N, C-alpha and C positions, 0 to 999 in steps of 0.2 A: 407377459411373464408366464401366466398359467399355460397358455397354448405352447410356448417355446419349450418350457419344461417337459410338457407331455410329449412333444415331438422327440426330444432326446430320450425320454423314457421308453418309447415304443419303437424307436427307429431300427433297433436290431431284430425285431420280431418277424417271423414268417418269411425269411429270406433264404432260399435254397438254390443258389445260383453258383456257377463255376467261378473259381478264384485262383489267384496266384499266391505264392508264399510271401509273407510280410516279414521283413527283417526286424529284429528287436531294437530297442533304444540304444543308440550309440553310447557306450560306456556304462550302461546299466543292463544287466541281465533281465530278461522279462520275468524271471522267477522272483526277482527282487523288487519288482514294481510295488508290491504291497507294503514294503518296509522303506520305500524311497520317498522322502518328502519333496513334493514338487511345489507346494505353495503353503502359505500360512495365513491365517486370519487371527492376528494377535498371537495368543499362545496356542491356538487350535491348528493342528497340522492336517494338511490335505495330502493324500498319498497319490503316487503316480498311477496306481491301478485304477483308481476312480476317474482321474482325468483321462486316462487312456481309454476307458470304457466309453466316455462321452465322445471322445475324439474319433474313435473307430466306428462307432455307430453312425455319426454324421458323415465321415468320410465315405463309407460304403453307400449311404443314401445319395450323396452328391454325385459320386462316380457312376452310380446306376442311372440317375436322372440325366446326367450329361451324355452318357452313351446312348440313351434313347432319343434325346433331343438333338445332339450334335454328332453322334457317331464316334466319340472319343472319351477316354477316361484320363488322358494326359492333361490335367487341368491345374495341378498345384503350383506350377510356375507361372500361371497366367496372372495378370494384374487384376486384383479385385477393386482397387482404386488407385489413386496416384502414388499412394505411399505403401501399399501392402499387396503381397501376392495372395493368391487364394489359400495357400498353406498358412501364411501368417494371420490372415483374416479369421480362418476357422479356429486356429489355436487361441487367438485372442478372444473369440466369442465363447470357447469352452471355459476359459478362465473367468469371463464375465459371468457366465451361468453358474459356475461353481461358487464364486463369491456371493452371488445372489442367493443361492440355495443355502449356503451356511449362515448368511445374515438372517434369512427368514426363519430358518430352524432355531436360531438363537432367541427369537421372540415367541416361540411356540408356547412355552410354559406361562409366560405373563398373559398370554391371550387365552390360556386354558385349552390349547389345541393339542390333540394327540391322535394317533392312529387307532381306529376301531379294529375289532377282530376282522370285520369284513374287509377293511383296507389292507390289512396284513395278509389275509387270504388272497386278495387280488394281486398284491405284490408278488407273493409266492407263485401264483398261477402265471403271472407275466415272466418271472424268472424261468419257470419250467418250459414255457412256450419258446423263450429265447434258446434254451439249451437243446430243445428237441428239433426246432425248425430252422434255426439260423445256419447260414453257411458255415461249414466247418472251418474254413480259413479265417473267417471273421471271428469265430469263437476262439481260435487259436491266437489271433491278434489281441482279443480282449484279455485272455489268459486268466479267467476268474473262476473260482469255485462257485458252486450254487449259493453257498452261505454268504460269501462276499458279494455276489451280485444282489442277493436279497438285501443286504446292508445298504448298499448304494441306492437301490430302488426305494427302500423305505425312507431314506433321507429325502429323496426326490418327492415322494408322496407326501411327506410331512410338510415340506415347503409348499406344496400345492394347497394343503389344508390351511396353512398360515395365509396364503394369498386369498383363499376364499373368506377367511375371517376378516381380513382387512377390507375387501371390496364389498362386504356385506353393508358397509356404511353408504355405499353409493345409492343415489336416487334412481331406481330402476322402474318406477311407476310411470310409464310413458303410455299415453292414451293413443287410441287409433288416429285421432285427428292430428296429433303431434307427429306421428310416423306416416301419415297418409301418403300413399302413391297412387297415381292414376294410371290406368292402362289404356293404351291407344293402339290403333292399327293405321297404317298409311300406305300409300303407293306413290312412288316418285316417277314422274314422267321427265326424264332427263333432257336437258337441252342438246340439240344437235351440235356435235363437235365443231363443225365448219361454219356455223351461223350464229349470229346474235339472237337474242330473244325476239327482237322486232323482225329480223329477217326470216324467222322460222314461221311467222304467222302465215296461214293459208292466204294466197293471193285472191284478190276479189276481182271478179270479171265485171265487164261494163254493166251487166244487168243486176249486179249486187250480190250474186251468188258466189260461193267459195270455189275456187278452181283447184279442187283436191286431185284432179287427174294429173296436172302438171307439177305440183309441189308435194302432194300427199298431205296428210293431216299434220298440222304443227303440234308440238308438245302441249301448247296451251289448249288447242282444240280437243286433243285426246283427254287432257285432264278435266276439261270442262264437261266432256261427255260422261266421264266416270263420276264426276261430282253430281251431275244432274241425275244419273241413274241411281245413285244412293238416295238422293232427295226424293226420288220417286218410289222408294221402297225396296230397291235391291240391296243386297249386302255389298260391302266394299269389295270383298273377295270376288264375287261374281261379276261385278261391274269391271274390275280390273282384269279378270280372266277374259272378258269379252274383247278387251283391247290387246290381248297377248301379254299382260303383265301380271305380276304377283304382288301380294301385300307382305308387309313385315310388321311385327308386333314390338312394341316398346312400352316401358314404364318409366315414370318420372316422379321423383320425390317432391312434393309441394313446397318443402322448405329450402330446396336449392334455388340458386339464382341463375337465370337463363338469359342469354343474350336476346335482345329485342328481335322479334321476328323469327326466332328458332322454333323448332318442332316443340321443344319443351315449354317455351313461353306460350305457344298457342295451346298446348294440351292442358296445362294447369288452369287455364282460364276458360275452358270449355265445360259444358254440362254433358252428363252422359246421354249418348245418342246424337250429340251434335256432329255435324261434318263441316269442314272448312276447306277452301281451295285458296292456296297462296303460293307466291313465287319466292324462291331463295336464290339469290345471286351466286352464280357459280355452280349451282346444283340442278335446278329446274323447278318444275311445278309439282307441288304436294297436294294430295287429297288426304286429309287427316280425319279420322273418325275416333271419337272417344268411346271406348268400350265400357269403361268403368270409372266412376269417380273415386272408387277406392278398390284397388287391386288387392285382394286378401293376401296372396302370397308375397307379393313385393312389399306391402305394408308390414307384414310380420317380419320379413328379412330386415327391413329398415329399422324396426323397433329393436331387434336383436343387436344390430349394428350400433344403435344409439345406447343400448344398455352396456355393450362392451366398451364404448368410448367413455361412458360414465365410470365404469369400474377402473379402466386404465388410469383415468385422471386421479381417482382416489388413491389407487395403488402407487402411482408415480410420486405423488405428494408424500405419502407415508414413507415409501422406500427411500426417497431422497434424504428424508431426515434420519432414518436408521442408518443409511450409509455414511452420512456425515458424522455420526456419533459412534460408528463402529470402530473396532481396532483396525490397525493398519493391515492392509492386504498386500502381501509380497509374493512374487513368483521367482522360483529358481530358474532363470532363463537358460542357463547352461544346460540343464537337464531337459526343460520343456522344448526348447528350440532344436535339440539334438534328435528328437524322435523323428525317424524317417517317414515319409509319406508315399512309400511304394504302393502301387495300386493294389487294392483288394478286390475290386470287381473286374472281372474279365469279360469282354463282350463275346458273344457267340460269333464265331466266323461264318463266312458265306458257306464254306464247305460243311460246317456243322449244321447250319440252318437247312441246306439242301438234303443232307443225310437225314436230319430229323423229319423233313417233309416226306422223303422216300419211305422211311420207316412207317410213318403214319399211314401213307397210302397203302402200303403192303399189308399192314395190319388191318385196315379197313377192307381191303380186297379178300383176305382171308376170312374175316368175319362175315362178309357178305356171302362167301362161297359156302361157309359152314351153315350159315342161316338158311341159304337156299336148299341145301341138302336136307336139313332138319324139316324145313317147310314141305318139301316133296315127300319125305318119309311120312310125315304126319298126315298129309293128304291122302296118301294111299292107305294108311291104316284107317283113317276115318271113313273112307269109302268102303272098305271091307267090312268094317263094323256096322255101317249103315245097311249094307246088303244083307248081312246075316241076321241082324236084329230088327231092322226097319225102324230104328230109333233116330231121333233127331240128334244133330252133332251137339256136343256139349260146349259151353262157352267157358273159356279160361281167362281169368283176370290176373295179370302180373302186378304184384305189389312192388312199389318203389319206396326205398327208404333213403331219407335225406339226412346226412350226418351234419349236425350243427356244432360249430366250434364252441 
């Protein structure tokens, strides 16, 4: 809940990309969104401008992501599941979030929750960032004044504070051992595609030596060589490199269940510094080395995941009760479903990309030319000054300033 609210709250920030014009809601003038009721929670009215703010923020985000991943923004008629299109799914999600937001805010007073001066200042800063940096067409689609945007964001922020008060009851005291993850490195010597494991063994000559000239080293022999090298004091990385192979690093949570014989099953049973050689059907021979019985980064990440799970469990239980006892939530589908989903985000065309690259190249060339001329002039001046005064050249230090948001 908390993460999702924050996604919606910040989705519109810092976007300055080209866009197309968005049509208004069919039958409702965009200027009337602030007085048009789109949903109710009991007697409390939810206006279209608030719902539209969330909708457009998420719409822009999804169109941008799909354009990067799949090269298209024409996504809203696609099936999100067997029953809903992407448009229908997003609109349903926005209404779910609004209902959740209003229900949470309705319990703020009983929990003694309110926004601090710092919270309000952060909300105002977020609104200003939206208004200053967001794509003009997205802002036009939102059609909000600064004051109205602040009102919406304050309600969102208050809902997050209520969430924090609820999940404070979760047990988040999770020890290192409870969250422990081991860190391991391994090298895989894969089976030959055309042969079984038995057939890939190096042939043995009559005198008992391996006939590596006719068959080459088998995967098992290569893996055994690496294993022996590590046991003799070499690092797994060096031993693998000597055979033209590279290692990979993995971590495993000791509380997980692993298939017998898998890398995870081996790793959590090993002690730090142990090395094992074993075969996995369909993959090949593994040489596994346990780097750490407690990988600090992975253990901390696992701890945070477990804390999040504990908080989610407490929140879901509490919210389910609140929702069951809350007033009826209704949506005016005629208004909500009529809002068009014309694309907000427009991908840069190949011609625009090429033009941008050419402009960048020209700018770089001009800068380099000017820089060269300045360097040459500076060199001549320095030489003249040195001859006249026989002094050493002065050193100049350029200061760089980094702007922080």
